[in-house]
N, C-alpha and C positions, 0 to 999 in steps of 0.2 A: 504493500500500500504506500509506504513512504517513497519508494522508488518511482511509483507511478506519478505522484505529485511532484517530485523533484525533477524527474527526467523525461516524462512522457506526456502527461496531460494535467495541466495545472488548474484550469478554470472549469472544464467540463469533464466530469468523471464518468466513465462508461461502466456498464454492468460487467461483472458482478460487484465491482468495487463500490458503486453507488449504494447498493443494498447493505454492504458492510458499513459504510459511513452512517447510514440511517440506523443500523443496529447499535453503533457506538453512541449516537445521540440518544437513543431510547434508553440504553443502559445507564447513561449519565443522568438522565432525568429520573430514573427509578432508584438508583443507588448512590450516585455521586453528586448530590446537590445539597445546599444548605442555605440558610438565611443569615445575612449580616443584619442584625437588628438596628433599627433607627437609633440614633444618638451614640452609636459605637464610635470609637476613635481609632484611626489608623495613622500611620506615619510615613512621611516622604522625606528623603534626604537629598541634598546636593552638596558637593565639595566646594568650599569657598575658594575664590581665585587667590593666588599668591600675589601679595603686594610687596615688592622688594623695597620700595621707598618708605612705606609705613606699614610695618607688619601688624600693627594694632587693627588695621582695617580688615584683616582676615577674621577678626573676632566679631565683626558686625553681621547680624543675620540678614539674609535676603528678605525682601518684603513678601508677603503672602502672594501677591499677584505674579511673582516670578517663580512660584513653586508648583504651578499647575502643569498640565500636559502641554507640550509645545504646540504652536500653531500648525495647522495642517500642511502649510506650504513648506515647512522645514522638518516635518516629522519623518525621521528615518525609521526603517523597519526594525522591529524588535521581536522577541520570542512570541509575543501575542499579537501585536499590531502590524498590519501591512504598511508599506511606505505611504505616507500621505494621510493616514487614518490614525490620529493620536489617541492613545489611552493613557490613563493615569496609573503609573506603577507605584505601589506603596507597600507597606509591610505592617504586620500586626504588632511589631515591637521596634523600639528605637534601635536596638543593637542589630536587628535584621536589616532595617532600612539602611543603616550605615555600612554594614558588612557587604551588602550587595554592590557597593561602589568600589570596593577594594582600596580604601584609603591608606596612606602611609602613616606611620606613627608620628603624631604631632599635627596631623592635618585637622583643620577646622571645618566642620560640616554645619550647614543650616538644616534644622529639622522643622518640618511643618506638621502641625496637628490637622488631620483630615477628619472632619466630622460627617458621619453618614446621616443624610437627611430623612431617609425613609427605609423601611425594610427592603433589603435587596436580595433577590434570589440569584445565587451564584453557583457555577460549577465548582465543586469542592473536591479537588484532587488530593487532599490530605486525608481523606477517609480511607481507613483500612477495611478491606472486605475479605472474609475468609472463604468465600466461594471459589475455590481453586479448581473445581471440576470442569468448569466451562472453558472451552478453548478461547472464547471471547474474553473471559476474565484473565487468562494467561497473557493475552495480548495487552490487556489494559494495564498490567503491571509495568510493562515497558513503556506504554503510552504515557502514563503519569510521569515517569522519569524524564521523558523528553521535554516536559514543561519546566523542569527544575534544572536540568543539566546546562552548565555554561559551556557553549561550544566555542572552539577557537575560530578565528576569522575564516580559516580554510574550510570549515564545515558549516558556513552560514546558511547553506541550502536546507539544513535541518530545520531552520526556523519556518520554512515554507509549510512544513507539516503542521506545526503548532498554530501558525497563522490560519491555515485552512480550516482546521477544526474549531478554532476560536470564532471565526466568522459564522460557522454553522451553529455554534452554541448561542451566539448573539441573535441569530435569526429566529430561534425558537423561544426567545423571551428571557434568556439569562442576562443579567446586568453586569456580569464580570466573572472572573476566574480566581480561585484561591488555589495556591500550589506551594509545595514545600521549598524552603530555601536551601540552596546548595552551598551556602557560605556561613550559615549560622544554624548549627544543629538544633533541631526542635523549633526553629522559627518558620514563619509562614509569610508568603508574599501574596499580593493581590494585584490584579489588573482590572481597573474599573472602566467600563465602556463609555459611560455617559456623564458629562460634566454636571448635568442637572441633578445628579444623585448625591452630591457631596458639597461641602463647604470647606474651603481652606481657611483655617482659623489662625491662630497665632504662630509665629516662627521664633526660633531661638537657636543658639549655637552650642554645639558640643565639640569636644576635642578628642581625637583618636588617642587612646591610651595604651592599649595592649593589642598585639597581633599574634596569632598562633597559626602555624602551618604544620601539617603532618605528612611525612613521606614514607613510602615503603618500597622495597625492592620486589617487583613482581616476579623476578626470576628465582627468588629464594624458595627452597622447598622446606616444608616443615617435617 
């Protein structure tokens, strides 16, 4: 399925793949959806620009109007959004919002509080399902990982798959997607489709304090 979208047919999906897409959409509606309650708070982060002439300026927060999704004419493609269609990427925790930017130690980040204005039905790819008997569920395990994995630039075509399904989720009434963070264990990310669903409240600055990386040798045998 992924190869079809990446290398053969991107906008019109033939059978039997179209039926498979519809099965994924139905499975998502049945088992992998949740509600973000009204008045919930999420977080969005941006790294402040370095100011070599006056480093104190790096400690000033960006205003709320600069913390939203980018204008459509400059919206670059991401894991959820196609080029030219901006979504708001945010997180359930401040640490997750900051970690997703991969800042350096000592970097100053502006954090924006994102207030949810109404109950939002979202695709929830953080839900664990124990129904491993279904071949569709076995596929879904890899499917959810695709939304969280940070791909290198050479593998950017993988985003076409998550963009494709995200547009289908949007078309059946979901207002966003919740998925696991690949940079903050236990943290969750969100992509919100519609700017009328949230309000960007106050902004403030945090400083990057500690960084952790873990490496292992895949060639080692136990």
